[in-house]
TORZAFI-186640 format. One record per residue: x, y, z of N, C-alpha, C in turn; residue in three letters. Coordinates in steps of 0.02 Angstrom, whole numbers, plus 32768, in hexadecimal, padded with zeros to 4 digits. Layout:
<atoms>
XYZXYZXYZALA ...
</atoms>
This chain:
<atoms>
81D32D41864381FE2D74862581D72DB6861FUNK 81F72DED863381D82E2E862E81D82E4585E5UNK 81A02E5C85CC819D2E76858981942EC2858CUNK 81B92EE5856181B42F2E856381AA2F48851CUNK 81882F7E851881812FA284D981C22FC684CBUNK 81E02FBF848F821F2FDF8481821E302B8489UNK 81E43049848981E13092849281DE30A684DCUNK 81D93075850881D13086854F821430958570UNK 821130AF85AC824D30BE85D3824230A28619UNK 824C30628620824230418661828430418686UNK 8292307686AA82D3307F86CA82DB30538708UNK 83153032870B83283010874882FF2FD3875AUNK 82DE2FB2872A82B22F7A873A82CB2F38871CUNK 83082F378703831E2EFA86E083602EE186FAUNK 836D2EEA873B83AC2ED4875783A92E8C8771UNK 836F2E6C876A836B2E248778838A2E00873CUNK 83B52DCE874A83D92DAD871383AC2D9586DBUNK 83722D7886ED83472D5C86BA83262D8E868DUNK 83262DCE86A183032E01867B83302E29864CUNK 83712E1B864C839F2E40862183902E3385D7UNK 83752DF885C883642DE8858283302E188566UNK 83052E31859182D12E60857982F02EA18560UNK 83222EB9858583452EF68570836A2EE9852EUNK 838D2EB1852A83B22EA184ED83812E9D84B2UNK 83492E7D84BC83182E77848682FE2EBB8470UNK 82F12EE784A182D82F2A8491830D2F51846BUNK 834C2F4B848083812F6F845D83892F568416UNK 83852F14840D838D2EF983CA83532F0D839DUNK 83172F0F83B982DD2F25839282E52F6D837CUNK 82FD2F9783AA83072FDE839A833E2FE58366UNK 83732FBD836D83A92FBF833C83912FAB82F7UNK 83662F7882F4834D2F6182B383242F978290UNK 83062FC482B782E02FFC8299830F3030827CUNK 834B30368298837C3068828283C03047827EUNK 83CB301B824D84072FF2824C844730178238UNK 843F3053821B847B30798209847130C2821CUNK 847C30D3825C84723118827284A03148824DUNK 84863182823E84AD31B6821E84E231D1824DUNK 851231F6823285453213825D85253245828EUNK 84F3326A827884D4329B82A484B4327882E0UNK 8496323C82D484793216830B84AF31FD833BUNK 84E431E1831F851B31C88349853C32018370UNK 85473238834D85663272836D853C328A83A7UNK 84FA328D839C84CD32A483D184D23279840FUNK 84D73237840684DD320A8440852032128464UNK 85553218843D85983220845C859B32618482UNK 858132978465858232D78487855632D784C5UNK 851C32B784C184F032B184FB8512328A8533UNK 8533325385208557322B8552858E32548572UNK 85B43278854A85EA32A1856685CF32D48597UNK 859A32F68584857E332885B18564330885F1UNK 854232CF85EA852532AE8624855B32998656UNK 8592327E863D85C83267866885EB32A1868AUNK 85FE32D486638625330B867F85FB333986ABUNK 85BA333986A1858E336186CC858C33448713UNK 859E3305871A859D32E4875B85E432D38774UNK 861532FA875E865B32EA876F866532E687BAUNK 864E331787DF865833178828863532DB8849UNK 85F932CB883085D43292884D85F93250883EUNK 8614324988038639320D87F286793207881DUNK 869C323F882686D8323E884E86C932278895UNK 8693324088B18680322D88F5866A31E488F8UNK 864131CE88C88628318A88CA8661315888C4UNK 86913165889786CA3138888E86F4313788CDUNK 8700317188EB8728317489288705314E8961UNK 86C431558966869E3131899A86A430E68990UNK 86A130D0895186A63088894486EA306C8956UNK 871E3093894B8762307D895B8772308289A6UNK 874C30A889CA875F30BA8A0E878030FE8A0EUNK 87AD310889E087C7314A89CD87EC3142898CUNK 87DD3170895F880431758921881331BE8914UNK 885231CC89048866321188F8883C322F88C0UNK 881F326988CD87F53289889A881D3297885BUNK 885C32AA8864888632B9882A8891327B87FEUNK 88963241881D889E320487F6886031F687CCUNK 8826320387E887E931F987C287E5322B8788UNK 87F93269879687F8329C87618829328B8729UNK 88653273873C8898326387098887322386E4UNK 887A31EE8709887431AB86EB882F319C86D1UNK 87FE31C386E587B931B786CC87A431F0869DUNK 87A1322D86B887823264869187B0327E865AUNK 87F032868667881C329E86328821326B85F9UNK 8825322C860B882631F785D887E631F885AFUNK 87AD31FF85D0876E320085AC8767323F8582UNK 87803277859A877C32B48573879F32AA8530UNK 87DA328B853387FE327E84F587D8324D84C9UNK 87BB321984E7879531E884C087593205849EUNK 8733323084C186F9325184A3870E327D8469UNK 874132A78474875832D68441877032B28403UNK 8796327D840E87B1325683D68779323783ADUNK 8748321B83CF871131FB83AB86E7322E8384UNK 86D9326783A286B13299838086D532B68343UNK 871632B88346873D32D4830F874532A282D6UNK 874E326282E68763323282B3872E3201829CUNK 86F931F782C386C831C482B086A931CF826BUNK 8699320C8256867E3214821286AB31F681DCUNK 86EC31FC81E6871B31DE81B68719319281BAUNK 8717317781F88716312E820186D7310F81E3UNK 86A0313481E38660311A81C986603112817DUNK 868B3134815B868731368112869830F280F3UNK 867730E580BB868A30AA809486D230B1807DUNK 86F8307A8081873F307C8072874E30568032UNK 877A3071800A878E30507FCD87BD30167FDEUNK 87B92FE27FB887E82FAA7FBD87FE2F987F76UNK 883D2F877F6E88562F787F2C88362F387F10UNK 88332F357ECE88182EFB7EAB884F2EDB7E82UNK 88592E9A7E8A888D2E777E6588812E7F7E1AUNK 88B72E867DF488B32E977DAC88852E697D83UNK 88842E277D8F88592DFC7D65880F2E0A7D6CUNK 87FC2E2D7DA287B52E387DAE879F2E7F7D9CUNK 87CD2EA77D8187BA2EE97D6887862EE17D30UNK 87592F127D2887532F527D4A87242F517D87UNK 871D2F177DA686F62F157DE487192F3F7E1AUNK 86F32F507E4E870D2F787E8586FE2F587EC8UNK 872C2F607EF787222F487F3B87192F827F6BUNK 86EE2F7A7F9B86E32FAC7FCE86DB2F8A8012UNK 86E92FAF804786DE2F98808C86AD2FC880ACUNK 86742FAD80C3863F2FD680E1863B2FC8812CUNK 864C2FF9815786442FEF819F85FA2FEF81B2UNK 85E52FB981D2859F2FB081E285972FA4822DUNK 85682FC7824F855C2FBA8296854B2F7182A2UNK 85622F5782DA85552F1182EB850F2F068307UNK 84F92F33833384B82F2C835384B92F40839BUNK 84C32F1083C884C52F1E841085072F06842CUNK 852A2F33844E856B2F24846D85632F1F84B8UNK 857C2EE984D6857D2EE2851E85C12EF6853AUNK 85C02F19857385FF2F31859285FF2F1E85DBUNK 862D2EF385EF86372EE2863586762F06864DUNK 866E2F35867B86A62F5F868F86BB2F4F86D7UNK 86FA2F5E86E887162F4C872A87102F85875BUNK 872A2F78879887252FA887CE87602FD987D1UNK 87992FC887B487D52FF087C287D4303587A1UNK 87BB3039876487AD3079874487663075872AUNK 8736307A875786F13067874686D130938711UNK 86E130D3871086C3310086E086E530FA869CUNK 87263101869B874B30FE865C873E30BD8636UNK 87413085865A873E3044863886F7302E8628UNK 86C63055863E8681304C86278673307985EBUNK 868A30B785EF867630E985BD86A130E7857EUNK 86E230D78584870C30D6854886F230A48514UNK 86E43066852686C6303A84F38681304F84DDUNK 865C30718509861A308984F7861F30BF84C1UNK 865130EA84C5865C311D8491866530FB844EUNK 869030C7844D869C30A3840F865D308183F5UNK 86363064842385F83041840E85C6307283F0UNK 85BE30AC840F859030DE83F585A830FB83B3UNK 85E9310983AF86053123837185FB30F38337UNK 85FE30B2834685F43080831285AA30758302UNK 857D30978326853630948316850D3060833BUNK 85273048837485073012839884DD302983D3UNK 84B42FFB83EE84963002843084C62FE18461UNK 84BE2FEB84A284ED2FCF84D284CC2FC08515UNK 84E42F8A853484D12F79857985122F7485A1UNK 85112F9185DE854C2F94860985402F6E8649UNK 85732F4C866185712F2C86A485B02F4186CAUNK 85AB2F7486F585E52F87871E85EF2F578758UNK 86272F5E877B863A2F2F87AF86102F3687EEUNK 86052EFD880F85E22EFE8850860E2F1A8887UNK 86502F21887B867D2F3F88AD86742F8A88B2UNK 86532FA9888286482FF2888385FD30018881UNK 85D82FF088B5858F2FF788B38577304088AEUNK 859A306E88D1858430B488CE859030D28888UNK 85CA30C3886D85D730DA882985A430BC87F8UNK 8599307B87FE856C305987D08526307587D3UNK 850E3084880F84CB30A1881684C830E687F6UNK 84FE310D88008500315087E28502314B8796UNK 852B311F877B852F3117873384EC31028717UNK 84CB30D58739848930BF8723845830F9871FUNK 845831248753842B315D8753843C318F871CUNK 847D319D8713849231CD86E0847D31B5869BUNK 84893176868C8477315B864A842B315A8642UNK 84083143867583BF313E8670839E31828668UNK 83BC31B68683839F31F9867E83AE321B863BUNK 83D831FB861383EC321C85D483E031F08596UNK 83D531AF85A183CC31828569839231538577UNK 8371313D8543833F3109854C836130C78557UNK 833D30988576835830558580836B3033853EUNK 834A304785098357302984C88396304484A8UNK 83B1307B84C383F0309684AA842B307C84D3UNK 842930898514845E30748542843D305E8582UNK 84533026859D8437300E85DC84702FF8860AUNK 846B300B864A849B2FF7867C847B2FC486ABUNK 84962F8886AD847D2F5386DA84AA2F518717UNK 848B2F55875284B12F51879084A02F1187B5UNK 84CE2EFB87DF84C22EBF880585032E988810UNK 84FC2E5C882B85362E35883E854B2E048808UNK 856B2DCF882085872D9D87F285512D7C87C8UNK 85162D7387E584E02D5287C084CB2D7C8783UNK 84C92DBE878D84B72DEA875584F02DEA8721UNK 852E2DEC873985672DEC870B85692DAC86E2UNK 855A2D748702855B2D3386E085242D3186AAUNK 84E82D4686BC84B12D48868C84C02D778653UNK 84DF2DB0866384F12DE2863185202DC585FEUNK 85532DA0861585862D8485E785692D4F85BAUNK 85302D3285CD85112CFD85A484E02D178571UNK 84D52D59857084A62D76853F84C42D7384F9UNK 849B2D6984C684B42D65848184C12DAA8462UNK 84F12DCE847E85032E10846385212E07841EUNK 85262E3F83FA854A2E4083BB85942E4983C5UNK 85A72E6283FE85ED2E66841385ED2E70845FUNK 861E2E53848186232E5984C986682E7084DCUNK 866C2EA4850686AC2EBD852086B02EAD856AUNK 86E72E8E857D86F22E8085C587362E9A85D8UNK 87382EBE861087772ED4862D877B2EB98673UNK 87B02E94868287B62E7686C587EE2E4286C6UNK 87E92E1486F4881E2DE386FF881D2DAD86C8UNK 88562D8D86C0885C2D57868E882E2D1D86A0UNK 882A2D0D86E088002CD486F587B72CE086E5UNK 879E2D1C86F587582D2B86E5874F2D32869AUNK 87822D4C8678877F2D54863087742D12860CUNK 87932CDD862687892C9A8609873F2C86860EUNK 87212C94864786DA2C82865186AD2CAB8623UNK 86BD2CEB861B86962D1685EF869B2CFD85A7UNK 86D82CEB859386E22CD3854E86BB2C928543UNK 86BA2C66857586952C27856E864A2C348568UNK 86302C64859085EA2C74858D85D82C938549UNK 86032CBF853185F62CDF84F085FA2CAD84B7UNK 86262C7C84BE862F2C4B848885F02C23847BUNK 85C62C1B84AD85872BF584A4855A2C188471UNK 85612C5A846C853A2C81843D85622C9683FFUNK 85A02C7E83FB85CF2C9683C885D52CE283C8UNK 85D12CFF840485D82D47840B86222D5A8409UNK 86362D8583DB867C2D9B83DA868C2DC48418UNK 86C92DBE843186DB2DDF8470871A2E098468UNK 871C2E3E848E87592E63849B87672E5A84E5UNK 879F2E3A84F487B22E2C853A87EE2E56854CUNK 87E52E83857C881D2EAB8596882D2E9085DBUNK 88622E6985E088702E45861D88AC2E648641UNK 88E12E40864D89182E5D867389562E33866FUNK 896F2E1E86A889AD2DF786AA89E42E1C86CDUNK 8A1F2DFE86CD8A582E1986F08A822E4286C0UNK 8A742E8386BD8A962EAF868E8ADC2EC086A6UNK 8B102EAC86808B552EB486978B722EF98687UNK 8BA52F0B86AE8BCE2F4686A28C152F2E8699UNK 8C342F4086618C7B2F2F86568CA22F70865AUNK 8CD02F74868A8CFA2FAF86938D3F2FA08678UNK 8D502FBE86408D912FB386218DC72FDD8644UNK 8E052FC8863D8E3C2FED865D8E443033863FUNK 8E2B303D86028E2F307E85E38DF830AD85FAUNK 8DC9309586228D9030BE86378DA630F88664UNK 8D843130865D8D91316A86888D63316586C5UNK 8D80315386FD8D57314387388D30317E8752UNK 8D4831BB87468D2331F6875D8CE031FC8737UNK 8CDB31DB86FD8C9B31D886D88C74319986EAUNK 8C98316286F28C77312286FE8C5031248740UNK 8C70313A87758C55313087B98C13315587C3UNK 8C0D319687B58BCB31B687C08B95319B8792UNK 8BA6318A87548B74317187268B5C312C873BUNK 8B8A310387518B7730C087678B4D30C287A6UNK 8B6230EA87D78B3E30EF88168AF8310C880BUNK 8AF3313E87E08AB1315B87D38A82312887B4UNK 8A9C310287828A7130D087628A5E30998792UNK 8A8B308787BF8A7D305187EE8A4B30668824UNK 8A4F30A4883A8A2530BA887289E530DD885CUNK 89DC30EB881C899D31058804896530D58817UNK 893230EE883888FA30C4884D8911308C887BUNK 8948309A88A08966306988CE8977302888ABUNK 898E302E886D89A32FF38848896B2FC9882CUNK 892D2FDF883588F32FB9881E88E32FCB87D5UNK 89122FBA87AA890F2FCD876489252F92873AUNK 88FF2F828706890E2F4686DE89512F4B86BBUNK 89692F8886AE89AA2F91868D89E02FA986BEUNK 89D32FA486FE8A062FB8872F8A442F8D8728UNK 8A802FAA87308ABD2F8287318AB82F4C8768UNK 8AC12F0E87558AB82ED787858AFA2EC387A5UNK 8B302EC287808B722EB1879C8BA82ED08770UNK 8BE42ED7878C8C1C2EF6876A8C532EC38760UNK 8C712EC487258CAB2E9B87158CE82EC8870DUNK 8D1E2EB987338D5B2EE1872F8D952EBA874CUNK 8DD42ECF873F8E0E2EAB87598E0F2EAA87A6UNK 8E272E7387C18E292E6988098E4D2EA1882EUNK 8E852EB788148EAD2EEA88378E8B2F2D883DUNK 8E582F3888158E352F7988158DF62F798840UNK 8DE22F3E88578DA02F3888788D9C2F6088B9UNK 8DCD2F5B88E58DC92F7C89268DC32FC8891FUNK 8DED2FE588F58DEB302E88EB8DAA304388CAUNK 8D93301B889A8D55302B88788D1A302688A8UNK 8D192FF388D08CE42FEB89028CE030268931UNK 8D1A303B894B8D1B307489798D0230B38956UNK 8D1430BB89178D0130F888F38CB630FB88E6UNK 8C9730C388D48C4F30C688C68C2730CD8907UNK 8C4030B2893E8C1E30BC897E8C2231058992UNK 8C5C312389878C64316B89968C363195896BUNK 8C303182892B8C0331A788FE8BBA31A08914UNK 8BA73166892A8B62315C89438B553187897FUNK 8B85318C89AC8B7D31B689E88B7C320089D6UNK 8B9D3212899F8B9A325889888B553268896DUNK 8B39323989478AF63244892B8AC032408961UNK 8ACA321489928A99320989C78ABE320B8A0AUNK 8AC632468A298AEA324B8A698ACD321E8A9FUNK 8A8B32128A9A8A6A31DF8AC38A3B31B98A95UNK 8A2A317D8AA989F931568A8289B631538AA7UNK 89B831488AE7897A31498B0F895F31918B11UNK 892031988B03890131DA8B068912320A8ACFUNK 893A31F48A9E894F32208A68891832258A33UNK 890032628A2788CB326C89F688E0325B89AFUNK 8921325989A2893A324B895F894132008952UNK 893B31D7898589483190897D890631698983UNK 88FE3138895888BF3113895288C030D3897CUNK 888630C28997887F308589BE887630488990UNK 8883300D89AC88742FCF898988282FC6898AUNK 880C2FAD895487C42FAF8949879B2F8B897EUNK 87B42F528999878B2F2A89C687B72F0389F6UNK 879A2EEE8A2D87BF2EC78A6087DE2E898A41UNK 87BA2E688A1587D42E2A89F888122E3789CDUNK 88122E6F89AA884C2E80898188872E9589ADUNK 88792EB989E388AE2ECB8A1288CD2E8C8A31UNK 88A32E5D8A4488BC2E1F8A6288E52DF78A2FUNK 88D12DF989F188F72DD589BD893D2DF189B6UNK 89442E3389B789862E5289B389B12E4189EFUNK 89932E418A2A89B92E2E8A6689CF2DE48A62UNK 89A52DBB8A4589B72D758A3D89F12D6C8A0DUNK 89F22D9389D88A2A2D8F89A98A6C2DA189CCUNK 8A6A2DD589F58AA62DE98A198ABC2DB58A4CUNK 8A8D2D9A8A708A9D2D688AA38ABA2D298A82UNK 8A9C2D158A4B8AB52CDA8A288AFD2CE68A0FUNK 8B092D2089F28B4C2D2F89D88B802D318A11UNK 8B6E2D518A488B9D2D578A808BAB2D128A9EUNK 8B782CE98AA48B822CA58ABF8BAF2C7B8A93UNK 8BB22C8B8A528BDB2C658A248C1E2C868A15UNK 8C302CB88A3E8C732CD48A3B8C7A2D188A1AUNK 8C452D378A058C4A2D7989E78C582DAF8A1BUNK 8C772DE68A048C832E208A2F8C4E2E558A1FUNK 8C322E738A528BFC2EA38A4B8C132EE78A64UNK 8C092F1B8A3B8C192F608A4F8BDC2F8C8A40UNK 8BC72FB28A728B892FD88A6D8B9730238A70UNK 8B7730498A448B7F30928A458B5A30AF8A81UNK 8B7630E58A9D8B5631088AD48B5D30E48B16UNK 8B3D31038B478B4030E78B8B8AFC30EF8BADUNK 8AC730DD8B888A8430E78BA28A7130AF8BD3UNK 8A4130C08BFE8A2830908C2E8A0430588C08UNK 8A17301A8C1489FC2FE18BEF89B12FD88BFCUNK 899C2FE48C3A89552FDC8C49892B30108C25UNK 8945304E8C21892030828BFD891E30738BB3UNK 8956305A8B97895730478B51892330118B43UNK 891F2FE08B6E88EF2FA98B6588A82FC38B6BUNK 889C2FF18B998859300D8BA2884330318B63UNK 887130538B428861307A8B06886B30518AC6UNK 888130138ACC88922FE98A9388C4300C8A65UNK 88F830288A84892E30478A5E896B30198A5FUNK 898C30128A2789C92FEB8A2189FF30178A02UNK 8A32302A8A288A6930528A0B8A8E302A89D6UNK 8AB5304E89AD8AE1302B897E8B0D2FFA89A5UNK 8B0C2FBC898F8B312F8789B18B5C2F63897EUNK 8B9E2F6589888BCD2F46895A8BDE2F008974UNK 8BDB2ED089478BE92E8A89598C242E728930UNK 8C5A2E5E89518C962E45892F8CA52DFE8945UNK 8CD62DE089248CE82D9989308CAC2D6B8925UNK 8C882D7988F08C4D2D5088E18C612D0E88C1UNK 8C342CDE88C48C3D2C9D88A38BFC2C8C887EUNK 8C002C62884B8BC52C5488228B8A2C368847UNK 8B972C12887F8B602BF288A28B382C2188CEUNK 8B4E2C5F88D48B292C9088FC8AEA2CA588D7UNK 8AB32CAD88FB8A742CC288DC8A7B2D0688B9UNK 8AA42D3088D58AAB2D7488BA8ACA2D738875UNK 8AED2D3C88648B0B2D3688228ADF2D0B87F3UNK 8AA72CF6880C8A7A2CCD87E38A392CF087D3UNK 8A212D1A880089E02D3C87F889EA2D8587E5UNK 89BA2DA087C089B92DE887B489B02E0B87F7UNK 89DA2E3B880789DB2E59884A89A02E878855UNK 89942EB68828895C2EE5882B895C2F0B886EUNK 89962F25887F899E2F4D88BB89E42F6888BEUNK 89F52F8F88F18A362FB388F38A702F89890DUNK 8A732F4A88F98AAC2F1F890A8AD62F1688CBUNK 8B182F1E88D18B432F1E88968B7E2EEF889FUNK 8B7B2EB388848BB52E8788858BEB2EA08854UNK 8C2A2E9988688C622EA7883C8C892E678832UNK 8C902E5287F48CAD2E1187E38CF12E1B87C3UNK 8D232DF587D98D662DFA87BD8D672DDD8776UNK 8D822E0587478D892DEF87018DC52E1586E5UNK 8DF82DF186D18E382E1186C28E3C2E2F867CUNK 8E192E13864C8E1D2E2B86088DD82E3485EAUNK 8DD52E5885B28D952E6185908D7B2E1D8578UNK 8DA82DF385618D942DB0854A8D742D898583UNK 8D912D8E85BF8D742D6C85F98D2E2D878608UNK 8D272DC986058CE62DE886148CB12DD385E2UNK 8CC42DD485A28C942DC2856E8C812D788574UNK 8CB22D4E85838CA32D07858C8C732CFC85C6UNK 8C7D2D2385FC8C512D1D86368C0A2D328623UNK 8C042D6B86028BC12D8485EF8B9E2D5485C0UNK 8BC32D3B858F8BA52D0F855D8B932CCB8579UNK 8BB02CB885B28BA02C7885D08B5E2C7B85F8UNK 8B452CB886028B072CC186288ACC2CCE85F9UNK 8A902CCF86158A562CE185ED8A5D2D2985D3UNK 8A462D3585988A4F2D7685788A282DAC859EUNK 8A492DE285B28A292E1585DC8A042E4985B4UNK 89DD2E7285D689B92EA885B689E72EE185A1UNK 8A1E2EEB85C68A4C2F2185B78A942F0C85C7UNK 8AC32F2D85A78B0A2F2485B58B2B2F6985B3UNK 8B582F7585E38B792FB685E88BC52FAD85E5UNK 8BE42FD285B78C2D2FD085B18C49301685BCUNK 8C7B301A85E78C9D305985F48CE6305285DEUNK 8CFB307D85B28D40307B859A8D4A30AD8563UNK 8D8930B3854C8D9A30E585198DB930C684DBUNK 8DC2308584D88DE33065849F8DAE304B846EUNK 8DB0306784318D7D305783FF8D7C300E83EBUNK 8DB72FEF83E78DB92FA983D28D962F7D8405UNK 8DA02F8B84458D7F2F6484798D332F718478UNK 8D212FAF846E8CD92FBF846A8CB82F998432UNK 8CD82F9883F88CBB2F7583BF8CB62F2A83CDUNK 8CE72F0F83EF8CE62EC883FF8CAB2EB8842DUNK 8C9F2EE4845D8C662EDA848A8C252EDB8463UNK 8C1D2F0B84368BDF2F1284108BD42ED783E1UNK 8C092EBB83C68C022E8683948BFD2E4083B2UNK 8C192E3783EE8C1C2DF284098BEE2DE68444UNK 8BD22E1A84628BA52E10849A8B5C2E148483UNK 8B2F2DF584A98AE82DF884998AC22E1684D5UNK 8A9C2E4984C78A712E6784F98A3B2E8F84D6UNK 8A062EA084FB89D02EC684DC89E72F0984C2UNK 8A102F2C84E98A2A2F6D84D68A6D2F7884F8UNK 8A902FAC84E38AD32FBB84FC8ADA30058508UNK 8AFF3017853D8B17305B85468B63305A8548UNK 8B81308A85278BCA309385298BD830CF8555UNK 8BFE30C4858A8C1030FA85B98BD3311A85D9UNK 8BA030F285E48B63310886068B3C30CA8619UNK 8B0930D286408ADE309A86538A9530B18654UNK 8A6B308A86368A21309186388A0430C48608UNK 8A2A30F485F18A0C312B85CB89F731168584UNK 8A0C30DC856D89F430C6852B89A930BB852AUNK 898C30B08564894530A08568891A30DC8555UNK 89333119855E89093154855389163174850EUNK 8939315084E289453169849F890C31518471UNK 88E33180845A88A6316D843788B3314B83F4UNK 88ED315783D688FB31388395892130F6839BUNK 892E30E083D9894C309E83E38915306D83F7UNK 8918302F83DD88E82FFC83F488F82FE9843CUNK 88C52FE2846688CF2FCB84AA88B42F8484AFUNK 88DF2F5584BD88C92F1084C289022EE384D7UNK 88F22EA584E689232E7584FC89342E4384C6UNK 895B2E1084DA896E2DDB84AD89712D9A84D5UNK 89532D6684BB89532D2784E0892C2D2D8522UNK 89492D18855A89272D1A859A89172D6185B3UNK 89362D94859589272DD985AB88EF2DF88583UNK 88D22DD2855488962DEB853388952DDC84E9UNK 885F2DF284C988582DEC8481882E2E278468UNK 883D2E3C842B881A2E76841088362EB6842CUNK 881E2EEE841288362F2F842988002F63841CUNK 88042F99844287D92FD38434880030138443UNK 87DE304B844587F7308F844787FA30A983FFUNK 87DF30E583F587E3310683B587C730DD837CUNK 87E930DF834387D230BB830887D030708314UNK 87FD3057833F87FE3010834D87BE2FFA8370UNK 87A43025839B8764301783BB872B3019838AUNK 872C304C835E86F83051832B86F530118301UNK 872F2FF882EE87302FBC82C4871D2F7D82EBUNK 872F2F7B832B871C2F42835586D12F3D835CUNK 86AF2F76835D86672F78836886402F808327UNK 86622F7682EF86422F7982AD86502F378288UNK 86262F29825786372EF4822886542F1681EBUNK 86932F0981DD86B42F2881A386A32EFD8167UNK 866B2F0C8148864D2EE18115866E2EEC80D1UNK 86892EB680B586A62EB9807386702EB5803DUNK 86752EE2800C86432EE57FD686672EE47F93UNK 86532EB77F67866F2EB07F24863D2ECB7EF1UNK 86502F007ECD86252F1F7E9B863A2F057E56UNK 86102EDB7E3786212EC17DF686102EF47DBFUNK 86382EF67D8B862D2F247D5386042F017D1CUNK 85DF2F287CF785BA2F0C7CBE85EA2EF27C89UNK 86282F087C8C865A2EF37C5A86842EB97C71UNK 86702E997CA786962E607CC2869D2E287C8FUNK 86D72E097C8F86E42DCF7C6586DD2D8E7C8DUNK 86BF2D937CC886B82D597CF386922D207CD3UNK 86662D307CA4863F2CFB7C84866B2CCA7C5EUNK 86A92CDF7C4E86D82CB27C2D86E72C767C57UNK 86E02C7D7C9A86EE2C477CC886B02C1E7CD8UNK 86782C2E7CB8863B2C077CC4863B2BC77C99UNK 861C2B937CB286142B577C8685E02B667C4FUNK 85E22B437C1886112B0C7C0A86582B267BFDUNK 868A2B027C1686CF2B187C1086EA2B097BCAUNK 87092B3B7BAD87222B377B68876B2B497B66UNK 87862B497B2987CB2B5E7B2087D52BA77B36UNK 87A12BCF7B2E87A42C157B4387AB2C197B8FUNK 878A2BEB7BB287902BE87BFB87D82BDB7C0FUNK 87F82BAB7BEF883C2B997C00886D2BD27BF0UNK 88612BF77BBA888B2C307BAA88842C667BE0UNK 88462C717BF6883B2CA27C2C885E2C8D7C6CUNK 885A2C4D7C7F887B2C347CBA88C72C3C7CB5UNK 88E22C2E7C7A892A2C357C7089402C7E7C78UNK 89172CAC7C5D89262CF37C6489232D097CADUNK 88F12CF17CD288EB2D037D1989252CE97D42UNK 893F2CAD7D3189782C937D5589B52CC07D4DUNK 89BB2CDD7D1289F52D087D0689F32D4A7D2BUNK 89B62D657D3489B22DA87D51899F2DA97D9BUNK 898B2D6F7DB6897A2D6E7DFD89BA2D6B7E27UNK 
</atoms>
């Protein structure tokens, strides 16, 4: 095992799986020296991180695009940098308030004692981030971890090696290894990382891998925040205004070429409306992207294996009787060369099709016949609980029914995906789509121990309940029963 002095800065030398423990040990030692950083210390780190990231905006845009094969620069600016700008600003404005000791009420029988809640840093937070939004999903939880007063170790995805190398350099040039460390490498490094005894572990990725991460963390009783995914449904009510639904739905589905954990996965609507709706969303996609091959605004699928998986979903659906309609008229060979997949609508689906069983994570959109809201809700509730649910309509009673009877990590009404960028909303899943939440104050609390403290008064009558028990004890108990 490599041993390091906590004051040293050994950059880039601990990416072997067996040596990650040395970094964790150094971070924990440093944390123990400063277990409750002041706001000025936390603010300095958050501001330094913000400057470091935004100073390399162009380099990050290029690295991410190179890793994807091509990714629209505007998508990186919108979905990575604008989101982070809001996250940084929100944290810098509100964290001093979140840090304060909070009053808690004291039940009448225990007066004049007082209760308080003290937010306390946990120690070292581990962050395993995915490839689809590599910068945002690494840095957003890091903002929360730093605001809560912690040290942090990051493991970005092996699917984005250029981005990961750049992030490692940016962090190493601005922070000591004992403050923030970026571990790069493949599955072996990720596996070793997940087995470290962190004080909290954040994982964003697939449900299948999330299960493995949770099992690894459980060996150390490490609490986890799991941001997973699932098949996020869209329910289009008859009262919906389609001139609003169609562009919003298509934009959410095609952002990052559908490689988004909260992307609309399938649509539920009455059978008689499906053909017209399908034609309209294909037309909208062609309006947004006159071509898909060679289009600077459209993003490629991340890897050959992911591209092949999407083609397999389509082939399986078509072989089992589904109808396939594709936006545009691009050359198929050129699309394959660039790993581009146009918006593809799939109708006449059946439950045994893979496309209706697996999270799609690409620009394929099944439309499923569902005649009533009750039918749609029954369908959604019969499946694993998704990360997001989207309802389009104008009738308040139906909206309320959706909110009260469906289960999902988050919801958008007459929109899709934008709930994720609201700093005052918790971002997280439920059941198979995840556990725990972060963003804003919810992230601060996830990465803190909200320690309950009972302050006893010198005038306490608690001694009345001490042995030896007397008639006075029983009178006190009787009084407490009446007022509790």
